C-alpha positions as CSV (number, residue, x, y, z in Angstrom):
1,M,0.0,0.2,0.4
2,V,1.1,3.7,-0.7
3,S,2.3,5.2,2.4
4,D,0.6,9.0,3.0
5,I,3.8,10.8,2.7
6,A,3.4,9.0,-1.4
7,E,-0.2,9.7,-1.6
8,N,0.5,14.1,-0.9
9,N,3.8,13.9,-2.7
10,P,3.6,13.6,-6.3
11,S,7.3,13.4,-6.6
12,E,7.6,10.7,-4.2
13,R,4.0,9.3,-6.2
14,R,6.0,8.7,-9.3
15,R,8.1,5.8,-7.7
16,Y,4.9,3.5,-7.5
17,F,3.6,4.0,-10.9
18,R,3.3,0.6,-12.4
19,I,2.9,-0.6,-15.7
20,K,3.7,-4.4,-17.8
21,D,6.4,-4.1,-20.1
22,E,8.3,-6.4,-21.7
23,I,12.2,-6.4,-20.5
24,V,15.5,-8.5,-20.9
25,L,15.6,-9.3,-17.1
26,F,18.9,-11.3,-15.8
27,F,18.6,-12.2,-12.3
28,K,20.3,-13.7,-9.3
29,Q,20.4,-15.4,-5.9
30,L,23.2,-14.1,-3.7
31,E,24.7,-16.2,-1.0
32,S,24.8,-14.5,2.0
33,D,29.0,-13.8,2.2
34,D,27.9,-11.2,-0.4
35,I,25.5,-9.5,1.6
36,P,27.5,-7.1,4.5
37,G,25.3,-6.8,7.4
38,D,26.0,-2.6,6.8
39,G,23.8,-2.6,3.5
40,S,26.4,-1.9,1.1
41,F,27.2,-4.2,-2.0
42,K,30.3,-5.7,-3.5
43,E,31.8,-4.1,-6.3
44,Q,31.1,-5.5,-9.6
45,A,34.1,-6.3,-12.0
46,V,33.5,-3.8,-15.3
47,D,31.5,-5.8,-18.3
48,S,29.8,-5.1,-21.2
49,F,26.9,-4.6,-18.9
50,S,28.1,-2.4,-16.2
51,L,29.8,-0.3,-18.7
52,T,26.2,0.3,-20.4
53,A,24.8,1.4,-17.2
54,A,27.8,3.7,-16.4
55,L,27.4,5.4,-19.7
56,S,23.4,5.6,-18.6
57,H,24.5,7.4,-15.3
58,L,26.8,9.9,-17.6
59,T,24.4,10.6,-20.0
60,E,22.1,11.7,-16.9
61,D,24.9,13.9,-15.4
62,T,24.6,15.7,-18.3
63,R,21.2,16.5,-19.0
64,V,21.0,20.2,-17.5
65,Q,24.1,21.4,-18.6
66,L,23.4,19.8,-22.5
67,K,19.7,21.9,-22.0
68,L,22.0,25.5,-21.2
69,L,24.3,24.8,-24.0
70,D,21.0,24.3,-26.3
71,K,19.9,27.1,-25.3
72,N,23.1,29.3,-25.6
73,Y,25.1,27.2,-28.3
74,P,22.7,25.6,-30.1
75,D,25.5,24.5,-32.8
76,V,27.9,22.8,-29.8
77,A,24.7,20.8,-28.4
78,G,23.8,19.6,-31.3
79,Y,27.4,18.1,-32.0
80,L,27.5,17.1,-28.3
81,K,24.2,14.8,-28.7
82,I,25.7,13.2,-32.3
83,L,28.8,12.3,-30.0
84,D,26.0,11.0,-27.2
85,R,24.5,8.8,-29.9
86,K,27.7,7.6,-31.3
87,I,28.6,6.4,-27.6
88,N,25.0,5.1,-26.9
89,M,25.2,2.9,-30.0
90,I,28.8,1.4,-29.6
91,A,27.6,0.8,-25.9
92,Q,24.6,-1.3,-27.2
93,A,26.5,-3.3,-30.0
94,V,29.0,-3.7,-27.4
95,L,26.4,-5.3,-25.0
96,L,24.1,-7.0,-27.7
97,N,28.1,-9.2,-28.6
98,D,28.0,-10.2,-25.0
99,S,28.3,-13.6,-25.2
100,S,26.0,-13.5,-22.0
101,M,23.2,-12.0,-24.0
102,E,23.1,-15.2,-26.4
103,G,19.6,-16.7,-26.6
104,Q,18.6,-14.4,-24.3
105,S,14.9,-13.1,-25.1
106,S,12.5,-10.5,-23.2
107,R,10.0,-11.3,-20.7
108,E,6.9,-9.7,-19.4
109,V,7.0,-7.8,-16.0
110,D,5.0,-5.4,-13.8
111,L,7.4,-2.7,-13.1
112,S,7.5,0.6,-10.8
113,A,10.6,2.8,-9.9
114,S,10.0,0.8,-6.7
115,G,10.5,-2.7,-7.8
116,L,8.7,-5.7,-9.9
117,A,7.3,-8.8,-10.4
118,F,8.2,-11.4,-12.8
119,A,7.3,-15.3,-13.6
120,S,10.1,-17.4,-13.1
121,E,10.9,-21.3,-13.4
122,K,12.1,-21.8,-10.2
123,A,10.4,-20.9,-6.6
124,I,12.4,-18.0,-5.0
125,K,12.1,-17.7,-1.0
126,P,11.0,-14.4,0.4
127,E,13.7,-12.4,1.9
128,S,16.1,-13.6,-0.9
129,V,18.5,-10.9,-2.3
130,L,18.9,-10.8,-5.9
131,E,21.2,-9.2,-8.3
132,L,19.0,-7.8,-11.0
133,K,20.3,-6.6,-14.6
134,M,17.5,-5.1,-16.4
135,I,17.8,-3.9,-20.4
136,L,14.7,-1.8,-21.3
137,P,14.0,-1.6,-25.1
138,P,13.8,0.4,-27.2
139,S,16.8,2.3,-25.8
140,L,18.7,-0.6,-24.6
141,M,19.4,1.1,-21.1
142,A,20.8,-1.0,-18.7
143,I,20.3,-0.6,-15.3
144,I,22.0,-3.0,-12.1
145,T,20.6,-3.0,-8.9
146,Y,20.0,-5.5,-6.3
147,G,16.4,-6.6,-4.6
148,K,14.7,-8.4,-2.1
149,V,11.9,-10.7,-3.0
150,V,8.5,-9.7,-1.1
151,H,6.4,-12.5,-2.5
152,C,6.6,-16.0,-4.2
153,R,3.3,-17.1,-5.6
154,H,2.7,-20.6,-7.4
155,N,0.5,-19.3,-9.7
156,K,-1.7,-22.5,-10.8
157,A,-4.0,-20.4,-13.2
158,S,-0.7,-19.9,-15.5
159,E,-0.7,-21.3,-19.0
160,S,3.1,-21.6,-19.1
161,E,4.7,-24.5,-17.6
162,Q,7.6,-22.8,-18.2
163,F,7.3,-20.0,-15.8
164,P,4.9,-21.6,-12.9
165,Y,5.6,-18.8,-10.1
166,S,5.2,-15.3,-9.5
167,I,8.2,-13.6,-7.6
168,G,8.0,-10.2,-6.5
169,V,10.9,-7.9,-5.6
170,D,11.9,-4.3,-4.1
171,F,14.4,-2.7,-5.2
172,L,17.2,-2.5,-2.2
173,S,20.0,-0.3,-3.5
174,L,18.3,1.6,-6.9
175,D,20.6,5.0,-7.4
176,E,18.5,8.0,-7.9
177,H,20.1,8.0,-11.4
178,D,18.6,4.7,-12.2
179,R,15.2,5.5,-10.8
180,E,15.3,8.6,-12.7
181,L,15.7,6.2,-15.7
182,L,13.1,3.8,-14.8
183,I,10.5,6.5,-14.3
184,R,11.2,8.8,-17.3
185,H,10.9,4.7,-19.3
186,I,7.4,4.1,-17.5
187,V,6.2,7.1,-18.5
188,K,6.9,6.7,-21.9
189,R,5.5,3.4,-22.0
190,Q,2.4,4.5,-20.5
191,M,2.2,7.0,-23.4
192,V,2.9,4.4,-26.0
193,Q,0.4,2.3,-24.5
194,L,-2.2,4.7,-23.9
195,R,-2.0,5.8,-27.5
196,K,-2.1,2.2,-29.0
197,R,-5.3,1.5,-27.0
198,N,-6.8,4.6,-28.0
199,N,-6.3,3.7,-31.6
200,S,-7.8,0.4,-31.5
201,A,-10.8,1.9,-29.7
């Protein structure tokens, strides 16, 4: 249930907007040794996924400066936008050619800026901590975070025998950069879904 603070605070309430979406999702249950008592997490080795995620952060960091440049020096801003697109295209190519991506397909999730729910082929105990890697189409934006399993339900009515469990996860360490990226993605997907619904009505 959304708290009273969230209900009365529009910026906080955005964290609870939830949509159905299809994303590429990797998840791995962490062993107790990988979950320090102080709540921090071990640094991950730099790979193609973390590189793409870091570039998304840098793009977010430069948004304000780029807006100022666009207003005062549009030619310079235009050139920097082209460079940014080139870098993102290279990062996406590296990510898609990563061997760990082979055979990976998207799966349907319920997604918000505070957590997600997804169908799983196996049960995962509540309170388990997962490492989560998400790729959000169509931009192929990459986000790495951690989450705690809040529910695991066997969906007897599920049509899929391959994914009979529903797993609900609350994000534990999603930083504000990634939260804003997720919120913008969710708002854009909402707009696309509403547009499709209105066109088919």
